[in-house]
N, C-alpha and C positions, 0 to 999 in steps of 0.2 A: 760350645762356649768354653774355651780352654783357660787353664791357669796361666800365670806368667811363663813365658818361654814356650808357649804352645802346648804345654802339658795339660792333662785333663783333671777336672774336679769330679770326685765321686762321693756321693753321700751314702753312708751305711746306717740304716735305721735298725736299732737293736745291736749296737756295736760292742756291747760289753759282755755278751753271753758266750756260750760254747763256740758256736760257729762265727759269731760276730768278731771275736778276738782273733780268730785264725784268718778271717777275711781281711780285717784291717792290716794284719801283719803281712799278708800276701800283697796287698795294694801298696803298702808303705815301701816295699823293696822294688817296686816296678818303676823304672826310670821314666816311663811315659806318663806317670801319674804325678801331678804337681801338688795336689791337695786332697786329703781325705777328710770329709766332714763326718765325724763320728757322733751319731745321735743316740742318746740313751735316756731311759726314764730315771735311773739312779745316778748319783754323782760319780763320774768316772775319775780315773787318775789324771793328774796334770802331766801332759807330755808335750814335747816340742816337735821340731821337725815339720813334716808335712801333715801330721795328724792334728786336727783341731776338734775338740770335744765340745758338745753343747747339750745340756739337759733338755730333753724333749719327751712329751707325753703325746702319743699318737691320737689319743682320745680327745684332746682339747687344745693343743697348741697350734700356732699359725704355721702350718707346714709349707704353704705356698711361698712365704718369705724365705724359709730355710732352703727350699729347693731351687729358687730362682737362679742361683749362679752355678748349677751343677750340670754335668754332662750325662750322668747316669745315677739312678737311685737303686740301691740294693736294699730290699725290704726283708728283714729277718726278725723283727720284733714279734714276740709271741709269749703269752702266758699259758703255761701248762696247768697251773693251779689257780684257783681252788676247784678240784673236781666235784666237790659237794655243792658248788654254786656256779652252775654253767652259765648263768646270766652274766656274771662278771667276766668270764672268759670270752663269751660272745661279744660283749661290748668292746673289749680290748682287741680281740683277735679278728673278728669279722668287721665290726663297724670301724675300728681303728685302721684296719688294712684298707678298707674302702676309702677312708679319708686320705691315706697315703697315696693310693693310685690316682684319685681325683685331683689331689693337690699337685702331684707330679705332672699330670696332664695340663692343669691350669698354669703351672709355672713354665711350661714349654720344655720340660725335660725330654730329650729324644729317646731315652732308653730306660726301661725298668726291668730289674731282675728280682723275681719274687721267690721266696723260699716256700715252695710247696713241699710235698712229702710223699713217700711211698704209701702213707696212710690215706691219701686222697683216692687211691685206686680202689676199684671194686675187687671183690674176692677173686683170686686166681684159680687156675686149674693145676693143682699139685705143684711140681717143680718146673713146669714148662715156662721158660722166661717170656715175659710180655714186654712189648715195646711201648713207646709213648702214645700210641693210638688206643691203648686199652682204656675202657670206660673209667671215669673218675667219679664214682658215686659214693665212695667211702663205705664205712660201716655205721649205720645210723645210731647204734647203741652207744657209741663213744663220742663225747663232745669234740675231742681233738680231730678225729677222722671226719666227723660231720662238718666241722668248721672249715677244714681244708677242702672238702668236696664243694661246699657252698661257694667258697672263693673261686674255685675253678669255673663254676657257672657264671659268677659275676665277671670274671675276666674274659669269658667268651663274649659277653655283651660289650665289655669295655673295648675289646679289640675292634668291634664293629663301629663303635662311636668314635674311636680315636685311631684311625688307620695310620696316622703319621707317627704314632708311638711304637717303638720297637719293644716288644714284650717277650721276656724269657721266663719260663717257669722251671725251676730246679726241683726235681722230685728225688729227694735224697733218702738213703737208707739210714739206719741208726748211726749217729755220729759220736765217736768217743775220742778222748785224749786224757792224759794223766791230769791235766790242770782242771778238767771239768768234772772230776770224779765226785768231789764233795757236793757240788751243785746237783748232780744227777742223783746222788744218794738222798739228798733232801727232797727232790722233786718226785722220785719214784719209789724209794725204799723206806723212807721215813726215819724218825728219831730212834726207833728201837734197834736199828742195825748198829752193832758195835764194830767199828772199823777193823780193829785188829782180828776180829773173829771171822772176817770174810776170807776164809781159807778153804776153798773147795778141795784143795789138795790133801787136806787132813781127813776128809770123809772117806769111809770105806767104799762108797759108791755115790755118784752124783745123780740125784733125782731130776728127771727132765719130763715136763708134761708131754704126753703122747702127741706126736706129729709136729712138735715145735721145731721150726727152723726160721732163720732170718738172715738178712744181709746187713753188713756193717761196713763202716768206712771211717778212716781217721779224719778228725775234724780239720787238721791242717791240709789234707788233700781236698776236702770240701772247700776250704778257703781259697785254694788255688783254682778250683772249678768256678767259683764265683768271680774271681779276678778275670779269668778267661771270658766268662759270659758278659761281664760288664764292659770289657774293652773290645770285644769281638763284634761281629756283624750278624751272626746267626741268631735266629729267633725261634720261638716255639718252646717245646718242652724237652728236657734232658733228664734221663735217669742217671743217678750218681750212686755207685756202690763199688766196693772192692770184692775181690775173690779171696778165699772160697766162700761158698754158701755155708753158713754156720748152722749145723744140725747137731744132734746128740753125739754122733761119732766125733765130729770136729771138736766140740766142747770137751768131750772126754780126753781126746788127745791133747788139748790145750792145757788142761789141769792135771793130766797124768793119772786119771782115775776112770774106772769103768762107769758106765751110766746105767741107770735103771729107769724104766718107764713109769711115770706117775700118771694115773688116770686123770684125764682132763677135768672130769667132773669133781674130783677131789681138789685139784688145784684151784678150780673156779670157786668152789664152795668155801675153801679156806680164805681165799683173797676177798670174797664177798663179805664174809663175816668180819675179817680184819678191817676192811674199808668202812663198813657200817658202824663199827666200834671206834672209828677214827684212830686206828692204830697204824695204818699205812695210807699214803696219799694216792697211790695208783688205784684206779677204779676197776671193778670187774668188767665194765664195758670196754676199757682200753685193752684188757687181756683178751677179750673176745675178738676185738679188731686185730690184735697182734697175731692170733692164730689163723686169721683169714688173709693175711697179706700175700700178694703175689710175689713171685720172684721177678726182678726187673732185668731186662736186657740193657746193658750200658753201651752198646755199640755206637749209638749216635753221639754220645758225649766224647767218646774216644776218637771217632772219625771226623766229626764236624767241629768240636771245640778244641781238639788236640789235647784232651785231658787224659792223663794216665796216672793212677795213684802210685805213690812211692811206698805206701804201707799196705800190707795185707789186712784183711778183715780180722784175722786172728791176732795180729799185732795190736790193732785198735782195741779189741776186747781185752787183751792181756794188759794193756796200759790202763784201761778203766779199772780192772780188778785190782791191780797194784795200786792205783790211785786211791781206791776206796780204803785199802789197808793202810796206806800212808797218810790218809786225810789230805790228798793232793788238792791243790787249789791254785788260783791265779790272783792277779792284782786288782781286777775289776770287782765291783760290789757283788754281782751274781756268783762269781767264781771263788769268792773267799772261802778259805777252809772253815771258818766259823763266823756265822753272822751274829750281830748283837743279840745277847740273850741265850745264844746257844740252843741246845736241844730243849731246854725248858721253854724257850720261846716257840719252838716248833709245836710242842704240845699245847701251849696256850692259844695258838691260832687255830686249833681244831684239827690239825693234820689233814689238810685237804679241804677245809671249810672256808678259810680266808687266805688271801695271798701271803 
C-alpha cells in the first residue's frame, strides 16, 4: 500500500528517542519513502515534508487505525525507567509491544521491524562471537533483559500465527550519539552526575570493573540499519554493532589514560547501595546483565542487509562522553538537554521510582 507516486509509507513507533530520531532521519532522505508516520507518547516537534507526527500511547490508543495505511511498522518504543517499579515497564514494554504486533497484523501491515537487543541473548562464552541462532533467554535479574527475552518468545508464536507477516528482529548493541547524551545521562547515570566533571582524561587512571567489555554503535548507523530492514525483503534476526569491541584497553586508549581493574563485587556493591538509596537510576540487575552479554557476530547484517557502519564503536562512545560534558541534546522531548523541573524534578520522581 504505497504513498502517492508509488512510494511507501512507514510507521515508526517511538520516533522521538535516541534510535527513533535517527531512523526517521534515514527514512526521510530515502526517495522511495513517500511518508513517515512518526508516533510518540510525548508531543513531538512540528515538521513538514514527508514526516507526519502523531501522539500515540502504545498501551491504550487505537493502533489498528494508525497502522491501516502503512507498508511497514518499525517498533522502537520502550521505557527504561522506572527500574524500581518493573510493573510499569512491563505494562508499557511487553503488553504495549504485544498491542503493536497484534495491531499491525490486524491492520494488514505486511512487514514489522522490531527493536530487540543484545540484552535478549543468553550469556555468552567469553569473547567468542555468537550469531543470531544463539539462545535468547536474557538475564532474569534485569527487567530490561527479561522483557526483551519474553518478547522474543512471543514473536516466535506470532510468526506461527501470522505467516503472512514479514518479521525482522534487530538485536542492537549499545547505541550512542551526541544528541542522546543528556537523555542517557538521565536514564542511566542520574542527577548527581555533573556534566562538566565527566572528564576521565583528568583521572590518573580509569577504574574499569573486571572483565567488562561491550559492543557499541552510532545511533545514526542503527537508523540506517532500520531503513534497510524496513524497505528490504530479508526476515529474521540481525545483529547490529560496530568494531572494535570496547574493553578496558580500548577505553584507556580512547580517553588517553591507563586503566586499573575494579573488583566486580566492589562495583556491584556500590551500585546496589546507590540504587537502593535512589541516587542512581541504573539497577544492579542491569549491571549483572551487562557483564554477561555475549559478543555478537554482525556478518548477517552486512551480508544480507547490505549494512555497513560509517562510525566506529569508539567514535560513538567518544560522542557520548563529549555529549555528556556539553549537555548535548536534541529537539524532541526525550532528547532535550533539560526537562521541565531539571534535576530537582529528577530527584522528586524518586530516581528510578517513577517515569
